N, C-alpha and C positions, 0 to 999 in steps of 0.2 A: 095415707097409705091404706087406710084401714078404717072401718067404723067397730071393730072389737075393742075392748075398754084397754088403757094402758099401762103398765104398771112401774111403779118409780119405787127405786132403791135409795136411802139417803135423804129421804122429803123431810126428815126434821133438822137438816143440814140448812146452811146457808144460801145453796147454790140450789138446792132442791127442793126449799119449800119456794124458791123463786119460779121453778120450773112447773111445779105444780099449780100455782095459782096461773100461771100463762097459761098452761093446757086447760085445765078448768074454763077459764074467759073465755076459750076459746070453741066450748061446747062439749068437749071431748069428755068421754069416762073415766075415772083418774082411780087407779088402785094402788096405795102405799103400803109396805111390806116394812115396818116399825119394831124395834125393840118394847118401845115404852109405849102404850095408848097415850098415858098420861101427856106425854112430851108433843102430841102431834095437835093440841088441841087450837094451835094458831093456824094449821090451814084449814080451806074454805069448804064450806058447806057444799054434801052430794060425796066428798072423796070415801072410797070405801078402805077402810084401816082396817088391817090384818096386822092382829100383834103377836109375832114370831122372830127369829132369830135367824138370820140369812146362812149363818155356818149349818144348819137342819136343813140336808139336804129335801125331806120330805115334807118339811114348811112351805119351805119354796118351790118346789114342785105344784104343792098347790095352789100358790098365791100365783102362781105363771098359767094356769091353765084357762083358758080363753083368752088370753091375751093378744096383744095385735103387737105392739112394740115393746119391748121392755127398756127402760133408762137404767143403768147402773152408776151411780154415785154413789152408793155408800161405800166408805173405807176407813180403815185405823189409822189416825194422823198421830204427828210424832206427841207421843206423852209416856209418861215414866213409868205407868201401867203398864205399855206393851214391849216385852221382851222380843226378841227376834220369833219365838215361835207365834206369838200373838197376833204381829204385823203378818206372817204368812197366814195363819188362820182364816185373817178376815180378809186381806189383800188379793189372797189367791186361791185357799179353798171355796171361800163364799163367791169366790168369782165364779169357778168351779160348777157348782152347785145350778147357779144360775144357768149358766152355759147348755149346761144338761137338760134344764128344764127347757130352755128354748128351742133345742135341739128334739125334744120328747112332743111339744106343744105345737112345733110347727111355727114362731113366731115370726110375721113379716118385719123385722129387723130388732137386731140387739145392740144399743148405742151403748158402748162401754165408755167410761170417765177416767182417762190416764191423768198424766200429768208430764209437764215440760220437763220434771224434776229425774224423768227417765235418762234425761240428756247431761246431766250435772253441769258440771262449769262449762261456759263456752268461751272458750278461750279465742274462737276465730268468729265472732259475730258479723251475721245471724246466723243460726241453726236454721235446719231447716227439716224436713221429715225423712230426707236419707244422710243427716248426721248420725252416727253411730250410736249407739246405749254406753253411756257412762254414769250409772246411779253410784249415788257418796253416798247413802246411809241406808240404815232396815224400813224405811219407809219408802225410800227411791228405790231399793232392791225388789223388794215385793211388788209393789207397782209395776216395775220392768217386767218380770216375771207373770204378771196378770197380765197384761197388754197383749205378751209374747202369746199365752194360753187362750186370749179371744181370736187373736188371730190366727191361730192353728186350728181354732174349732170353725174358721170361716173355710180354711182351705182342706181341711180332713173332713169335716162332718157337715159341710154346706149350709152352716147357721151363718144368717146374711147380717154380720158382724160389721159395723161402722166404730171408728177408734177416734174419740176427741183428744188432744192434750191442751188444756187450757192452759195460759200463763198465769200469772200473779191476779187471781179474782177478787176484785173490791166493790163495794159500793156500800148504800144504808143497812146497816143490820148487822157487816162485817167488823170483826173488830182485831183482825190478825194486826194492822196497822195503829190500831189505835195508841200502842204505847208511843209509839214515834211522834205520833201527832201530839199526845198531849205534850209529850218533853217539848217538842217545837212551840208550842203554845206558852207553856211556861218559861220557854227562854232558859232550857238546859239542855237542849238536845246537843251530844258529842258525836262526830262523827268520828267509825273508827277506819283508819287509812283514809286515803285521797278521796273518796265519794267518785271515783271517775269510772265506777263497774256501772255496766247496762243493766235497767230492771223494768220488765216488760208488763206491762200490767193489763186487764181485760176489766169491764165494766159488765156486772153480770145480767143484765139485760142482754147487752150483746152476746154474751156465752151463752143465755137459753135460748137467743134465737138461734146461733151456732148448731148448738144441740139438736133443734130442732129441723133443722136441715140435713141432718146427719141421720134423722129418723125419716124425712120424707125424701129426699134427694136418690132417684135410682144409681147414679155414679159414686156414692158413698162407700156402696156396701165392698166389703174387703181391705176398706181403705182406712188410713191413716191421716188427720188432719189437725194440725196448730191453729187454736183458737185464739188470738189474743185480739189486743187494742189494737188503732190503727197506727200507732207511734212508741217508741219504746226511749227510754230516755237516761242519763247517767241518774246516779244516785243524789249527788250532790244538786243537781236541775231539778229532782221529784222536791227533796227536802226546800229547796227556795220557793217553788212552788205553793208547797201547804204553808209556808209561811207568809206569803203574801196574800194567802186568801183569808187567811187568820190576823192579818194586819201586825203581823208584830216583824220583828228584825228577826234575823236567822244566825244564832252566836255559828261564831268562827272556831270555836274548838273541835282541835283533831289529836287522835290519839295513835299511838301505833297498833294493830291488830292483833298481833301476834301475843302480846302479853295476857290479852282478854282471851285469845283461844285456847291458852294455856290452860286458864283458870276456868274455864269453860268445860275444858275435858276433865280439870280433877272434883268439879262442882257435881258434874254426873256420874265419875266412878264412885262419889261416896253416895249418892244420894240414889241412883235410879236404883241397885240392888235391893234398898227398901222400899222402892215404890214412892219416894217423896219425889214431887216435881223439884228440878234443880232449881235454883236463884235465877242461872246463868246457862244456857245451852251452847255447845258449840256452833248449831244450827243459828242461832242469833248472831253470830259472826259471821256465818257464813252469806249472812243477809248485805253485809258491809265489802265482802270478799270477791264473791264468786260472781262472773258476769252471766246477767240471763237476757239475751237477746234474740229474736225469733222473727222467722217470716212466715205470713200469713198468705203468703201469694198460692199456695195451693189451694186453700178454702177459698180464695177469691175467684182463679180461674176457672174452679169445678163445680164448686157449691154457689157463687154467686155471693158470698159471705161477706158483709159489708158494716165491720164495726159503725155504729152512729154517733156513739156517746164519745168526745173527744176526750182527753186526758185533763183537759183543763175543767169541763164541763164535770167529769166522772168524780174528780176530786172535791169541786164545789158541793155537788151533791152530799156526797159520801161525811166532808166534813159540817154540812148544813144538818146533818142526822145525828152525829155526835154530837153536836152544841145542843139540838132540841132534846133530844133522849138525856140529857146531863151529863155526857161522858167528858166532855169539855167544857170548861168553866174559864171565859174568858169575854171581859166587857167589853172590848172593840170589836170581837169577830163576828158578833150577831148581826152588827151596824154592818160587815165587811162582806156579810155572804148573803144576807135575805136580800 
């Protein structure tokens, strides 16, 4: 859409790093705003690195000056260090700063990265962009508020916003599923509940392609798009796929989820007020109990979005990285994947 530089927030995160590399490889001039320049040494040469805080409106306005597209990926994720106010400051007020800067400097497109988490538990899968908001925790509530804010800037201020709602992001370098992978590799995996809820994943390369479509496609402006993989599966099916890739049997151990949910609530009540990471979060139990299955038909129909990496191939690539990086040690696994 433009020959002007591209600004990316969240560039030191998992998806942000992949996005920046893809943009640079396409020959685009990329500018990033990061809290710590020391954490950005893995970014490719030629990236303009601005060390600043996105909660500072003056710094954000300077960073946005002269840019054509803003990709806003930065967010406060679920950590004990974040209280409700902390989530709001980063997920909502920092988004407002960037939207104001976009309005002031006349960007061509503002790609806001939200989350399917704003829809909460999907009781009647699959959910789509018309499903009602139902956020279930401070992270989801503030991401929901930020999404609504971005869309209001599109309606009321004419900012060319496009909103992405990624499903569960995975790929080489992502560690959110590493604990589950390790437990399966070590034959210690325990399923909480029946494992019949749905889980919808998106390989990071496919997500990056979708984000770039939101930046380039004329029909994306003012719209919300769910960006997910080609298929969703039940959690017990995904666990079995991981076990097969690793060449290990999947233990059949199952325990009820509700006692663990209560233990998670107790751990959070004790640890979070002191800024201590709880050994068990309620959200980790939610992984086993809340269904997340979504339709990507709107992105297919309007944007031509086509996920290219199957779940089988994506898991294979991710597990291969886990083994090669030393995060999983299993004698037969390398032979099974390589």
